[in-house]
C-alpha distance (Angstrom), angle and dihedral (degrees) to the residues before:
residue distance angle dihedral
X1 . . .
X2 3.77 . .
X3 3.78 120.0 .
X4 3.81 100.8 -146.5
X5 3.79 126.3 -152.0
X6 3.79 118.0 -49.6
X7 3.74 127.9 -148.2
X8 3.81 97.3 4.5
X9 3.77 101.1 77.9
X10 3.77 136.6 64.4
X11 3.79 116.4 -101.1
X12 3.79 115.4 -100.3
X13 3.80 116.6 -117.0
X14 3.79 131.2 -169.9
X15 3.77 89.0 14.7
X16 3.80 118.6 -164.1
X17 3.82 123.5 -147.8
X18 3.81 87.7 -105.1
X19 3.80 90.3 50.8
X20 3.79 89.3 51.0
X21 3.80 90.1 51.8
X22 3.78 91.0 50.0
X23 3.81 92.1 48.6
X24 3.80 94.9 48.3
X25 3.79 106.7 26.8
X26 3.82 93.8 -131.8
X27 3.79 119.9 161.2
X28 3.79 123.4 -101.1
X29 3.81 89.0 -110.4
X30 3.80 91.6 55.2
X31 3.79 90.8 46.6
X32 3.81 90.0 52.7
X33 3.81 90.3 52.5
X34 3.79 90.7 50.4
X35 3.81 89.4 49.2
X36 3.81 88.4 57.0
X37 3.81 87.0 51.8
X38 3.81 91.2 50.1
X39 3.81 92.7 49.6
X40 3.81 91.6 49.7
X41 3.79 90.8 48.3
X42 3.79 91.4 55.5
X43 3.81 92.8 47.8
X44 3.79 96.4 45.5
X45 3.80 93.8 43.5
X46 3.80 88.0 69.2
X47 3.81 90.0 69.3
X48 3.82 106.0 16.4
X49 3.81 123.8 49.9
X50 3.80 99.0 -127.0
X51 3.82 103.8 149.1
X52 3.76 137.5 1.6
X53 3.80 106.5 -68.1
X54 3.79 91.6 -133.9
X55 3.81 91.5 59.5
X56 3.81 97.4 61.4
X57 3.80 95.2 85.3
X58 3.80 89.6 57.5
X59 3.81 99.8 31.8
X60 3.81 94.9 132.7
X61 3.79 89.8 63.9
X62 3.81 102.6 27.1
X63 3.80 96.2 46.4
X64 3.80 114.8 7.7
X65 3.81 100.9 41.5
X66 3.80 91.0 35.1
X67 3.82 87.3 58.6
X68 3.80 98.8 36.7
X69 3.80 93.2 54.4
X70 3.81 88.4 73.0
X71 3.81 92.3 64.6
X72 3.82 97.1 82.5
X73 3.83 88.9 52.6
X74 3.81 93.6 56.5
X75 3.83 116.3 96.3
X76 3.83 110.5 -110.7
X77 3.82 92.8 -127.2
X78 3.82 93.5 57.4
X79 3.81 112.5 141.2
X80 3.81 100.8 167.1
X81 3.79 125.9 37.5
X82 3.80 117.5 178.1
X83 3.81 115.2 -157.8
X84 3.80 110.6 -163.3
X85 3.80 118.1 -144.7
X86 3.80 93.6 -3.2
X87 3.81 96.5 -173.0
X88 3.80 106.3 172.1
X89 3.81 90.7 0.6
X90 3.80 102.3 -87.2
X91 2.95 118.0 171.8
X92 3.83 101.5 -8.0
X93 3.79 102.5 54.5
X94 3.79 92.6 44.4
X95 3.81 89.2 52.1
X96 3.80 90.2 50.2
X97 3.81 90.9 53.0
X98 3.80 88.3 49.5
X99 3.80 88.5 58.3
X100 3.81 105.3 -96.2
X101 3.80 106.8 151.4
X102 3.79 128.2 -127.5
X103 3.81 99.8 14.0
X104 3.82 114.3 178.8
X105 3.80 115.3 -165.5
X106 3.80 110.7 -157.1
X107 3.81 111.8 -161.4
X108 3.80 129.7 148.6
X109 3.82 99.2 -167.2
X110 3.80 105.6 97.1
X111 3.80 95.6 -153.9
X112 3.79 90.5 53.6
X113 3.81 89.7 46.7
X114 3.81 89.2 54.1
X115 3.80 88.7 52.8
X116 3.80 92.0 48.8
X117 3.80 90.9 50.8
X118 3.80 92.3 50.1
X119 3.79 93.0 49.1
X120 3.80 90.4 47.0
X121 3.80 90.9 49.9
X122 3.78 95.9 48.3
X123 3.81 96.1 42.3
X124 3.79 97.1 39.1
X125 3.79 91.1 -124.4
X126 3.79 112.7 171.1
X127 3.80 95.5 -138.3
X128 3.79 129.2 133.8
X129 3.81 116.4 -136.2
X130 3.80 112.1 -146.6
X131 3.81 105.7 -163.7
X132 3.79 98.8 -161.8
X133 3.77 140.1 94.4
X134 3.78 111.6 -83.4
X135 3.80 92.6 -121.1
X136 3.82 91.7 58.7
X137 3.82 97.4 51.8
X138 3.80 114.5 102.8
X139 3.77 137.2 171.6
X140 3.81 99.1 41.1
X141 3.79 116.2 125.0
X142 3.78 107.6 -170.5
X143 3.77 132.2 -152.8
X144 3.80 87.7 -165.5
X145 3.81 133.0 17.6
X146 3.79 120.7 -162.2
X147 3.80 134.8 179.5
X148 3.78 131.9 170.1
X149 3.81 127.9 -165.2
X150 3.80 91.0 -14.9
X151 3.81 109.3 115.4
X152 3.81 143.9 -30.8
X153 3.79 114.5 -69.5
X154 3.79 95.8 -102.5
X155 3.79 91.5 56.2
X156 3.81 91.6 43.8
X157 3.78 90.2 56.4
X158 3.81 90.5 52.5
X159 3.80 91.7 49.4
X160 3.80 93.1 46.0
X161 3.80 97.9 47.5
X162 3.86 97.4 86.4
X163 3.82 90.7 56.2
X164 3.79 97.1 46.1
X165 3.81 132.8 103.6
X166 3.82 124.8 -178.4
X167 3.83 89.6 -96.5
X168 3.83 95.7 46.4
X169 3.80 117.7 119.2
X170 3.81 118.5 -142.7
X171 3.82 117.5 -156.1
X172 3.80 118.5 -171.4
X173 3.83 122.5 172.1
X174 3.80 109.7 -146.0
X175 3.79 138.4 -177.3
X176 3.78 137.6 -143.2
X177 3.82 94.5 -49.4
X178 3.80 92.6 63.0
X179 3.81 93.3 111.8
X180 3.79 92.8 58.1
X181 3.80 90.8 45.6
X182 3.81 92.0 51.0
X183 3.79 90.3 52.1
X184 3.79 88.8 52.8
X185 3.81 90.3 48.4
X186 3.81 91.5 63.1
X187 3.80 85.9 73.5
X188 3.81 85.8 66.5
X189 3.83 91.4 52.9
X190 3.80 91.6 -107.6
X191 3.79 105.3 150.0
X192 3.82 106.0 149.7
X193 3.80 114.3 63.1
X194 3.79 126.8 158.5
X195 3.80 113.0 -145.5
X196 3.81 117.0 -154.1
X197 3.80 119.4 -170.3
X198 3.80 112.6 -116.8
X199 3.78 118.4 -118.2
X200 3.80 91.9 -145.4
X201 3.81 105.0 51.1
X202 3.81 136.4 22.5
X203 3.82 87.3 -137.3
X204 3.80 93.5 49.0
X205 3.79 126.6 102.1
X206 3.79 133.8 178.7
X207 3.80 112.2 -142.7
X208 3.79 115.9 -148.8
X209 3.81 114.5 -165.7
X210 3.77 130.1 177.0
X211 3.79 117.9 -125.2
X212 3.81 90.8 -134.0
X213 3.80 87.1 79.5
X214 3.80 92.1 60.9
X215 3.82 102.8 43.7
C-alpha cells in the first residue's frame, strides 16, 4: 500500500471504493474483500450499533481510509498488532485485510465480536478476536498498538502499557481535541510525540508514540 502525501492535499469526502483504491494503491482482490466488509457493516448496523449511523454514507472515507492510512506507519517486520477496543474493526480488521500480520482485536462486546468473526470469516482475514475487557488481557507483547475513538490519550496510554515494549509503536488517530489530550499526556511523562496529518479530515491527526516512553 502506498501512503500518499500528507498535509498538502484536501481531505477526500464521499469516497467511493474506486477512490479508496486510488488513494491507497490496494489490489483489486483486497478491494473486493473490503467491499464484503462494507456490505456486512450495512446489514449488521440495522440490528447492532456498530458505527455512527450518519457515517455509513461515507464509510469508505470515514472508516476504511481512516483505518488504512495507518498502514504506512507500521514497521514492516510487525508480527503482533494489538487493537484496543476494536468495535466494528476499525482500524485493526482493515489493517489485517491489508496484510498486516498478527492482528489481535480486543473487544468485550459480544455482539461486536460476532460481527468481527463474521467479517473475518467472509474476507479471510487472519485476525484473532479477543473477546475480553482490555484490562483482563495478559501475555501479549505488541510490536504495534492501535486504538481509534476509544478514550482520551491519557487513558489510552494506561490501557496500552501492559502490551508495550521499548520498541513498540503506538498509533492513535485523534480529532480536533488533540491539543488538550497531548497536554494531559504530559502527566504520563510522554514528551516525544510525532503528529501525522490525517488524510481524511483537516482536523484529524495520527499520534505516533514510542513504547520506550511507557516502560
